[in-house]
C-alpha positions, -999 to +999 in steps of 0.1 A: -882+393-450-911+382-427-906+362-397-927+333-410-907+332-442-874+335-422-884+306-399-894+285-430-860+291-446-843+282-413-863+250-410-855+241-446-818+247-439-820+225-408-837+198-427-811+199-455-783+198-429-798+166-413-801+150-448-765+159-456-754+146-423-771+113-430-756+112-465-721+119-452-725+092-425-736+067-451-707+075-474-683+072-445-697+038-437-693+027-473-657+040-473-647+021-442-636-011-459-621-026-428-654-023-409-674-037-438-650-067-440-655-073-402-693-072-407-691-096-436-669-119-416-692-118-387-722-126-410-703-155-425-693-168-391-729-167-380-741-185-411-715-212-408-723-216-371-760-221-380-752-245-408-730-265-385-757-267-358-782-279-384-757-305-397-750-318-362-787-321-355-792-341-388-763-364-379-778-370-345-811-379-362-797-401-389-770-420-369-792-445-351-810-454-384-777-457-402-763-480-375-794-502-377-792-503-415-755-513-413-763-543-392-789-555-418-771-581-441-795-574-470-785-537-471-748-546-468-752-571-498-770-545-518-743-519-512-716-544-521-734-554-553-739-518-563-703-510-557-692-540-577-715-532-606-703-496-607-667-507-606-673-532-635-691-505-655-662-480-650-636-506-660-655-515-691-660-479-700-623-471-696-613-501-718-638-490-745-623-455-745-587-469-746-596-490-776-611-459-793-581-439-784-558-465-800-579-466-831-579-429-834-541-427-829-536-454-856-559-435-880-540-403-874-506-419-879-517-433-913-526-398-925 
C-alpha cells in the first residue's frame, strides 16, 4: 500500500467517523424526549408571551376609542337595538322550531 493511498483511506475513515458521530448525536437528541418537551414548552411560552404583548398593545390602542364610543348615545342606542333585534329573532326562531318539533312528534305518534 502506498503512503498516499494509506493517507486517503485514513482521511476517509476520519470523515466517516465524524459523520457517524453527528448521526449518533442527532439520534440521541431525538431520543431525549424530556429535553424535546422542555424545548417545546419554551417555544410555546415564548409564543404566548409574544401574543400577550401584542394583545396588551392592541388593548392600549383601542381602549381610548372604546371609551369615547361608549359615551356616544347614538352608538349605545344602536347596540341596544341590535341586541333587541337579535333576541327577538332568536326567540321567534326557537318558537318556530318548537312548533315544528310538536308537529313532527304528533305525526310520528299517529304512525
